[in-house]
C-alpha positions as a Markdown table, in Angstrom:
| # | Residue | x | y | z |
|---|---|---|---|---|
| 1 | Unk | 9.9 | 9.2 | -9.3 |
| 2 | Unk | 6.4 | 10.2 | -8.0 |
| 3 | Unk | 5.3 | 8.1 | -5.0 |
| 4 | Unk | 2.2 | 6.0 | -5.5 |
| 5 | Unk | -0.9 | 7.6 | -4.2 |
| 6 | Unk | -3.4 | 5.9 | -1.9 |
| 7 | Unk | -7.3 | 5.8 | -2.2 |
| 8 | Unk | -9.0 | 8.1 | 0.3 |
| 9 | Unk | -11.3 | 5.1 | 1.1 |
| 10 | Unk | -8.5 | 3.6 | 3.3 |
| 11 | Unk | -8.6 | 6.7 | 5.6 |
| 12 | Unk | -12.4 | 7.3 | 5.3 |
| 13 | Unk | -13.3 | 3.9 | 6.7 |
| 14 | Unk | -10.9 | 4.4 | 9.7 |
| 15 | Unk | -12.5 | 7.8 | 10.4 |
| 16 | Unk | -16.0 | 6.4 | 10.3 |
| 17 | Unk | -15.2 | 3.5 | 12.6 |
| 18 | Unk | -13.5 | 5.8 | 15.1 |
| 19 | Unk | -16.6 | 8.1 | 15.1 |
| 20 | Unk | -18.8 | 5.0 | 15.8 |
| 21 | Unk | -16.6 | 4.4 | 18.9 |
| 22 | Unk | -16.9 | 8.0 | 20.0 |
| 23 | Unk | -13.4 | 9.0 | 18.8 |
| 24 | Unk | -13.0 | 12.2 | 16.8 |
| 25 | Unk | -10.1 | 12.0 | 14.3 |
| 26 | Unk | -10.7 | 15.5 | 12.9 |
| 27 | Unk | -7.3 | 16.7 | 14.4 |
| 28 | Unk | -5.6 | 13.9 | 12.5 |
| 29 | Unk | -7.3 | 14.9 | 9.2 |
| 30 | Unk | -6.4 | 18.5 | 9.8 |
| 31 | Unk | -2.7 | 17.7 | 10.6 |
| 32 | Unk | -2.5 | 15.7 | 7.3 |
| 33 | Unk | -4.3 | 18.4 | 5.4 |
| 34 | Unk | -7.0 | 16.0 | 4.2 |
| 35 | Unk | -10.2 | 17.9 | 3.3 |
| 36 | Unk | -13.6 | 16.5 | 4.1 |
| 37 | Unk | -14.5 | 16.9 | 0.4 |
| 38 | Unk | -11.7 | 14.6 | -0.7 |
| 39 | Unk | -12.5 | 12.1 | 2.0 |
| 40 | Unk | -16.1 | 11.9 | 0.8 |
| 41 | Unk | -14.9 | 10.6 | -2.6 |
| 42 | Unk | -13.7 | 7.0 | -2.3 |
| 43 | Unk | -11.7 | 7.2 | -5.5 |
| 44 | Unk | -9.9 | 10.4 | -4.5 |
| 45 | Unk | -6.2 | 9.9 | -3.9 |
| 46 | Unk | -3.9 | 10.9 | -1.0 |
| 47 | Unk | -0.2 | 11.0 | -0.8 |
| 48 | Unk | 1.8 | 8.6 | 1.4 |
| 49 | Unk | 2.9 | 11.6 | 3.4 |
| 50 | Unk | -0.7 | 12.6 | 4.1 |
| 51 | Unk | -1.7 | 9.1 | 5.2 |
| 52 | Unk | 1.5 | 8.7 | 7.3 |
| 53 | Unk | 0.8 | 12.0 | 9.1 |
| 54 | Unk | -2.9 | 11.0 | 9.6 |
| 55 | Unk | -1.7 | 7.7 | 11.1 |
| 56 | Unk | 0.9 | 9.2 | 13.4 |
| 57 | Unk | -1.6 | 11.7 | 14.9 |
| 58 | Unk | -4.2 | 9.0 | 15.2 |
| 59 | Unk | -1.7 | 7.0 | 17.2 |
| 60 | Unk | -1.3 | 10.0 | 19.5 |
| 61 | Unk | -5.1 | 10.5 | 19.9 |
| 62 | Unk | -5.9 | 6.9 | 20.6 |
| 63 | Unk | -2.6 | 5.9 | 22.3 |
| 64 | Unk | -3.2 | 2.6 | 20.4 |
| 65 | Unk | -1.1 | 1.2 | 17.6 |
| 66 | Unk | -4.1 | -0.6 | 16.2 |
| 67 | Unk | -6.3 | 2.6 | 16.4 |
| 68 | Unk | -8.7 | 0.9 | 18.9 |
| 69 | Unk | -9.6 | -1.8 | 16.4 |
| 70 | Unk | -8.2 | -4.7 | 18.4 |
| 71 | Unk | -9.9 | -6.8 | 21.1 |
| 72 | Unk | -8.2 | -4.4 | 23.6 |
| 73 | Unk | -5.6 | -1.6 | 23.6 |
| 74 | Unk | -2.3 | -2.2 | 21.8 |
| 75 | Unk | 0.0 | 0.2 | 23.7 |
| 76 | Unk | 2.3 | 2.4 | 21.6 |
| 77 | Unk | 5.8 | 0.8 | 21.4 |
| 78 | Unk | 4.4 | -2.7 | 21.1 |
| 79 | Unk | 5.5 | -3.0 | 17.5 |
| 80 | Unk | 9.0 | -1.8 | 18.4 |
| 81 | Unk | 9.3 | -4.4 | 21.1 |
| 82 | Unk | 8.2 | -7.1 | 18.6 |
| 83 | Unk | 10.7 | -5.9 | 16.0 |
| 84 | Unk | 13.6 | -5.9 | 18.5 |
| 85 | Unk | 13.0 | -9.6 | 19.2 |
| 86 | Unk | 13.4 | -10.6 | 15.6 |
| 87 | Unk | 15.9 | -8.1 | 14.0 |
| 88 | Unk | 18.9 | -10.4 | 14.7 |
| 89 | Unk | 17.2 | -13.6 | 13.2 |
| 90 | Unk | 19.2 | -15.2 | 10.4 |
| 91 | Unk | 16.4 | -15.2 | 7.8 |
| 92 | Unk | 12.8 | -14.2 | 7.1 |
| 93 | Unk | 11.4 | -17.5 | 8.1 |
| 94 | Unk | 12.9 | -17.3 | 11.5 |
| 95 | Unk | 11.9 | -13.7 | 11.8 |
| 96 | Unk | 8.3 | -14.4 | 11.1 |
| 97 | Unk | 8.3 | -17.4 | 13.5 |
| 98 | Unk | 9.7 | -15.1 | 16.2 |
| 99 | Unk | 7.0 | -12.5 | 15.4 |
| 100 | Unk | 4.3 | -15.1 | 15.9 |
| 101 | Unk | 5.8 | -16.2 | 19.2 |
| 102 | Unk | 5.7 | -12.6 | 20.5 |
| 103 | Unk | 2.2 | -12.1 | 19.0 |
| 104 | Unk | 0.9 | -14.9 | 21.2 |
| 105 | Unk | 1.9 | -12.9 | 24.3 |
| 106 | Unk | 0.3 | -9.7 | 23.0 |
| 107 | Unk | -3.2 | -11.0 | 23.5 |
| 108 | Unk | -5.0 | -7.9 | 22.2 |
| 109 | Unk | -3.5 | -8.3 | 18.7 |
| 110 | Unk | -5.2 | -10.6 | 16.1 |
| 111 | Unk | -3.4 | -13.9 | 16.1 |
| 112 | Unk | -0.9 | -14.8 | 13.4 |
| 113 | Unk | -0.1 | -18.3 | 12.1 |
| 114 | Unk | 2.3 | -19.7 | 9.5 |
| 115 | Unk | 1.3 | -22.8 | 7.5 |
| 116 | Unk | 4.2 | -24.2 | 5.5 |
| 117 | Unk | 3.7 | -26.0 | 2.2 |
| 118 | Unk | 6.1 | -27.6 | -0.3 |
| 119 | Unk | 6.6 | -24.4 | -2.4 |
| 120 | Unk | 4.7 | -21.7 | -0.5 |
| 121 | Unk | 3.8 | -20.7 | 3.1 |
| 122 | Unk | 0.6 | -19.0 | 4.2 |
| 123 | Unk | 0.8 | -16.2 | 6.8 |
| 124 | Unk | -2.7 | -15.8 | 8.2 |
| 125 | Unk | -4.3 | -13.1 | 10.3 |
| 126 | Unk | -6.9 | -14.6 | 12.7 |
| 127 | Unk | -10.5 | -13.6 | 12.1 |
| 128 | Unk | -13.4 | -13.1 | 14.5 |
| 129 | Unk | -16.5 | -15.2 | 14.1 |
| 130 | Unk | -18.2 | -12.4 | 12.2 |
| 131 | Unk | -16.3 | -10.3 | 9.7 |
| 132 | Unk | -17.3 | -6.7 | 10.1 |
| 133 | Unk | -16.1 | -3.3 | 8.7 |
| 134 | Unk | -13.7 | -3.2 | 11.6 |
| 135 | Unk | -12.2 | -6.5 | 10.5 |
| 136 | Unk | -11.7 | -5.1 | 7.0 |
| 137 | Unk | -9.8 | -2.1 | 8.2 |
| 138 | Unk | -7.7 | -4.3 | 10.5 |
| 139 | Unk | -6.9 | -6.9 | 7.9 |
| 140 | Unk | -5.9 | -4.3 | 5.3 |
| 141 | Unk | -3.5 | -2.6 | 7.7 |
| 142 | Unk | -1.9 | -5.8 | 9.1 |
| 143 | Unk | -1.4 | -7.6 | 5.7 |
| 144 | Unk | 0.1 | -4.5 | 4.2 |
| 145 | Unk | 2.3 | -4.0 | 7.2 |
| 146 | Unk | 3.5 | -7.6 | 7.3 |
| 147 | Unk | 4.3 | -7.6 | 3.6 |
| 148 | Unk | 6.1 | -4.3 | 3.5 |
| 149 | Unk | 8.0 | -4.9 | 6.7 |
| 150 | Unk | 9.2 | -8.3 | 5.5 |
| 151 | Unk | 10.5 | -6.7 | 2.3 |
| 152 | Unk | 12.4 | -4.1 | 4.4 |
| 153 | Unk | 13.9 | -6.8 | 6.6 |
| 154 | Unk | 15.4 | -8.6 | 3.6 |
| 155 | Unk | 16.2 | -5.5 | 1.6 |
| 156 | Unk | 14.4 | -6.9 | -1.5 |
| 157 | Unk | 11.1 | -8.1 | -2.9 |
| 158 | Unk | 9.1 | -10.7 | -1.0 |
| 159 | Unk | 7.4 | -12.6 | -3.7 |
| 160 | Unk | 3.7 | -13.4 | -3.1 |
| 161 | Unk | 1.8 | -16.1 | -4.9 |
| 162 | Unk | -1.6 | -14.9 | -3.7 |
| 163 | Unk | -3.4 | -12.6 | -1.2 |
| 164 | Unk | -6.8 | -13.6 | 0.2 |
| 165 | Unk | -9.3 | -11.1 | 1.8 |
| 166 | Unk | -12.3 | -12.2 | 3.8 |
| 167 | Unk | -14.8 | -9.6 | 2.5 |
| 168 | Unk | -16.5 | -8.9 | -0.8 |
| 169 | Unk | -14.6 | -7.3 | -3.6 |
| 170 | Unk | -14.9 | -3.5 | -3.6 |
| 171 | Unk | -15.6 | -1.6 | -6.8 |
| 172 | Unk | -13.1 | -2.3 | -9.6 |
| 173 | Unk | -11.1 | 0.9 | -9.1 |
| 174 | Unk | -10.4 | 0.1 | -5.5 |
| 175 | Unk | -9.8 | -3.5 | -6.2 |
| 176 | Unk | -7.0 | -2.5 | -8.6 |
| 177 | Unk | -5.5 | -0.4 | -5.8 |
| 178 | Unk | -5.2 | -3.6 | -3.7 |
| 179 | Unk | -3.5 | -5.4 | -6.6 |
| 180 | Unk | -1.0 | -2.6 | -6.9 |
| 181 | Unk | -0.3 | -2.6 | -3.2 |
| 182 | Unk | 0.5 | -6.3 | -3.0 |
| 183 | Unk | 1.9 | -6.8 | -6.5 |
| 184 | Unk | -0.5 | -9.7 | -7.3 |
| 185 | Unk | -4.2 | -9.9 | -8.1 |
| 186 | Unk | -6.1 | -10.1 | -4.7 |
| 187 | Unk | -8.8 | -12.6 | -4.1 |
| 188 | Unk | -11.8 | -11.3 | -2.3 |
| 189 | Unk | -14.6 | -13.2 | -0.5 |
| 190 | Unk | -12.2 | -15.8 | 0.8 |
| 191 | Unk | -12.6 | -17.6 | 4.1 |
| 192 | Unk | -9.2 | -16.4 | 5.4 |
| 193 | Unk | -7.0 | -13.3 | 5.5 |
| 194 | Unk | -3.6 | -14.4 | 4.3 |
| 195 | Unk | -0.5 | -13.8 | 2.3 |
| 196 | Unk | 0.9 | -16.8 | 0.4 |
| 197 | Unk | 4.6 | -16.3 | 0.3 |
| 198 | Unk | 7.1 | -18.1 | -2.0 |
| 199 | Unk | 9.3 | -20.3 | 0.2 |
| 200 | Unk | 12.4 | -19.0 | -1.6 |
| 201 | Unk | 11.7 | -15.6 | -0.2 |
| 202 | Unk | 11.4 | -17.0 | 3.4 |
| 203 | Unk | 15.0 | -18.2 | 3.0 |
| 204 | Unk | 16.2 | -14.7 | 2.3 |
| 205 | Unk | 18.7 | -13.5 | 5.0 |
| 206 | Unk | 17.9 | -10.4 | 7.0 |
| 207 | Unk | 20.0 | -7.4 | 6.0 |
| 208 | Unk | 18.8 | -4.8 | 8.5 |
| 209 | Unk | 20.4 | -3.8 | 11.8 |
| 210 | Unk | 19.0 | -2.6 | 15.1 |
| 211 | Unk | 20.2 | 0.9 | 14.4 |
| 212 | Unk | 18.4 | 0.8 | 11.0 |
| 213 | Unk | 15.3 | -0.4 | 12.7 |
| 214 | Unk | 15.2 | 2.6 | 14.9 |
| 215 | Unk | 15.3 | 4.9 | 11.9 |
| 216 | Unk | 12.6 | 2.8 | 10.2 |
| 217 | Unk | 10.3 | 3.1 | 13.2 |
| 218 | Unk | 10.9 | 6.8 | 13.4 |
| 219 | Unk | 9.6 | 7.1 | 9.8 |
| 220 | Unk | 6.8 | 4.7 | 10.3 |
| 221 | Unk | 4.4 | 4.3 | 8.6 |
| 222 | Unk | 5.8 | 6.5 | 5.7 |
| 223 | Unk | 8.2 | 3.9 | 4.4 |
| 224 | Unk | 5.6 | 1.2 | 4.7 |
| 225 | Unk | 3.2 | 3.2 | 2.5 |
| 226 | Unk | 5.7 | 4.6 | 0.0 |
| 227 | Unk | 8.4 | 1.9 | -0.5 |
| 228 | Unk | 7.8 | -0.1 | -3.7 |
| 229 | Unk | 11.3 | -0.9 | -4.9 |
| 230 | Unk | 10.9 | -4.6 | -4.0 |
| 231 | Unk | 8.3 | -5.1 | -6.7 |
| 232 | Unk | 9.5 | -6.8 | -9.8 |
| 233 | Unk | 6.3 | -7.8 | -11.5 |
| 234 | Unk | 6.0 | -6.7 | -15.2 |
| 235 | Unk | 3.5 | -4.0 | -14.2 |
| 236 | Unk | 5.8 | -2.6 | -11.5 |
| 237 | Unk | 8.7 | -2.5 | -13.9 |
| 238 | Unk | 6.6 | -0.7 | -16.6 |
| 239 | Unk | 5.3 | 1.7 | -14.1 |
| 240 | Unk | 8.9 | 2.6 | -13.0 |
| 241 | Unk | 9.8 | 3.2 | -16.6 |
| 242 | Unk | 6.9 | 5.6 | -17.0 |
| 243 | Unk | 7.7 | 7.3 | -13.7 |
| 244 | Unk | 11.4 | 7.8 | -14.6 |
| 245 | Unk | 10.4 | 9.6 | -17.7 |
| 246 | Unk | 12.7 | 7.5 | -19.9 |
| 247 | Unk | 11.8 | 8.3 | -23.5 |
| 248 | Unk | 8.8 | 10.2 | -22.1 |
| 249 | Unk | 5.5 | 8.8 | -20.9 |
| 250 | Unk | 4.6 | 8.3 | -24.6 |
| 251 | Unk | 7.0 | 5.4 | -24.9 |
| 252 | Unk | 5.5 | 2.7 | -27.1 |
| 253 | Unk | 5.0 | -1.0 | -26.3 |
| 254 | Unk | 8.0 | -1.8 | -28.4 |
| 255 | Unk | 10.2 | 0.8 | -26.6 |
| 256 | Unk | 9.3 | -0.6 | -23.2 |
| 257 | Unk | 9.6 | -4.2 | -24.3 |
| 258 | Unk | 13.1 | -3.4 | -25.6 |
| 259 | Unk | 14.0 | -1.9 | -22.2 |
| 260 | Unk | 12.8 | -5.0 | -20.5 |
| 261 | Unk | 14.4 | -7.4 | -23.0 |
| 262 | Unk | 11.2 | -9.1 | -24.0 |
| 263 | Unk | 9.0 | -8.9 | -27.1 |
| 264 | Unk | 6.0 | -6.5 | -27.2 |
| 265 | Unk | 3.4 | -9.4 | -27.5 |
| 266 | Unk | 5.0 | -11.1 | -24.5 |
| 267 | Unk | 4.9 | -7.9 | -22.5 |
| 268 | Unk | 1.2 | -7.4 | -23.3 |
| 269 | Unk | 0.5 | -11.0 | -22.3 |
| 270 | Unk | 2.3 | -10.5 | -18.9 |
| 271 | Unk | 0.4 | -7.4 | -18.2 |
| 272 | Unk | -2.9 | -9.1 | -19.0 |
| 273 | Unk | -2.1 | -11.8 | -16.6 |
| 274 | Unk | -1.6 | -9.2 | -13.9 |
| 275 | Unk | -4.9 | -7.6 | -14.8 |
| 276 | Unk | -3.6 | -4.4 | -16.3 |
| 277 | Unk | -2.3 | -2.8 | -19.5 |
| 278 | Unk | 0.2 | -0.2 | -20.8 |
| 279 | Unk | -2.5 | 2.3 | -21.2 |
| 280 | Unk | -3.9 | 1.8 | -17.7 |
| 281 | Unk | -0.4 | 2.0 | -16.1 |
| 282 | Unk | 0.4 | 5.2 | -18.1 |
| 283 | Unk | -2.8 | 6.7 | -16.8 |
| 284 | Unk | -2.0 | 5.7 | -13.2 |
| 285 | Unk | 1.4 | 7.3 | -13.4 |
| 286 | Unk | 0.0 | 10.5 | -14.9 |
| 287 | Unk | -2.8 | 10.6 | -12.2 |
| 288 | Unk | -0.3 | 10.2 | -9.3 |
| 289 | Unk | 2.1 | 12.7 | -10.8 |
| 290 | Unk | -0.8 | 15.2 | -11.2 |
| 291 | Unk | -2.0 | 14.8 | -7.7 |
| 292 | Unk | 1.5 | 15.1 | -6.3 |
| 293 | Unk | 2.1 | 18.2 | -8.4 |
| 294 | Unk | -1.1 | 19.9 | -7.2 |
| 295 | Unk | -0.2 | 19.0 | -3.6 |
| 296 | Unk | 3.1 | 20.8 | -4.1 |
| 297 | Unk | 1.4 | 23.9 | -5.5 |
| 298 | Unk | 2.2 | 23.6 | -9.2 |
| 299 | Unk | -0.2 | 25.5 | -11.4 |
| 300 | Unk | -2.4 | 23.7 | -13.8 |
| 301 | Unk | -0.7 | 25.3 | -16.8 |
| 302 | Unk | 2.8 | 24.1 | -15.6 |
| 303 | Unk | 1.6 | 20.7 | -14.6 |
| 304 | Unk | -0.2 | 20.2 | -17.9 |
| 305 | Unk | 2.9 | 21.0 | -19.9 |
| 306 | Unk | 5.2 | 18.9 | -17.7 |
| 307 | Unk | 2.9 | 15.9 | -18.1 |
| 308 | Unk | 2.7 | 16.2 | -21.8 |
| 309 | Unk | -0.9 | 17.4 | -22.3 |
| 310 | Unk | -1.6 | 19.4 | -25.5 |
| 311 | Unk | -3.4 | 22.1 | -23.5 |
| 312 | Unk | -4.6 | 22.7 | -19.9 |
| 313 | Unk | -8.2 | 22.0 | -20.8 |
| 314 | Unk | -7.1 | 18.4 | -21.8 |
| 315 | Unk | -5.4 | 18.0 | -18.5 |
| 316 | Unk | -8.5 | 19.2 | -16.6 |
| 317 | Unk | -10.7 | 16.7 | -18.4 |
| 318 | Unk | -8.3 | 13.9 | -17.7 |
| 319 | Unk | -8.0 | 14.9 | -14.0 |
| 320 | Unk | -11.8 | 14.9 | -13.7 |
| 321 | Unk | -12.0 | 11.5 | -15.2 |
| 322 | Unk | -9.3 | 10.1 | -12.9 |
| 323 | Unk | -10.5 | 11.6 | -9.6 |
| 324 | Unk | -14.1 | 12.8 | -10.0 |
| 325 | Unk | -12.9 | 16.3 | -9.1 |
| 326 | Unk | -11.5 | 19.4 | -11.0 |
| 327 | Unk | -8.0 | 20.4 | -10.2 |
| 328 | Unk | -9.3 | 23.6 | -8.5 |
| 329 | Unk | -11.7 | 21.7 | -6.2 |
| 330 | Unk | -9.1 | 19.1 | -5.4 |
| 331 | Unk | -6.7 | 21.7 | -4.0 |
């Protein structure tokens, strides 16, 4: 399967904030082979490997696990220490509670709080009095880390009921990227930064070990950015079918509905509720596969044939529509 790509906007905002603080992240961009031309296009896409390499070098440059975005330095190794305190907890609820206890001691990190309810629990990231661009980058990073890390701990999907972001909605293309990251439509312009977690997920036992944790941290943040196996929304299942190539990416709604043991109208209804469609998901998979192929050095002719386009010119037109760039300039 092709790994999901990531909007360049996520990296671009971090670079701009660092520059405003007098920190040059050009070495991190170079190490990740991220061109300035791609970075200038908010809808351009990057691979998880590129973003991971950028993040790792940024950690080295800043010697700060929060890239200098916190109220003070967050020394490298802080996340590891936090993880070691919770890896032996019996379930996710106890693990998150332990994380919050350690978080209170690490005063330069944004505060975390759990608010239990009858069916769901809110995990909030504390906000400053004024929400700035720095807040946005911090919230994006922390909420994604918390959700993906929780899923890794339990070895399965952590069902979210909602995600709330405390800043205005970005343009529709970027907004859909947030929906894909969290597996539910994200609410923007909220008065909090929070994940609403199904209480059944909080009762899930931890399946990871301390030795597994060390491997996870060595690969960080690559697994956090690329792992999506815990998703079981209809859109995630459809995307996996397209990615796997079962019956080709031209599979009809009836084909896919049959694979998922639902009717075609019901499948379309589920996808509408998740803010997407078969056509949109097919385009996303083709786009991500095209980007990954170009990154690997595949020729346009070979890539066009592999992805089922009638001719290379049709592939070039589609790629320009997806990314705003031609395949040649994207390389």
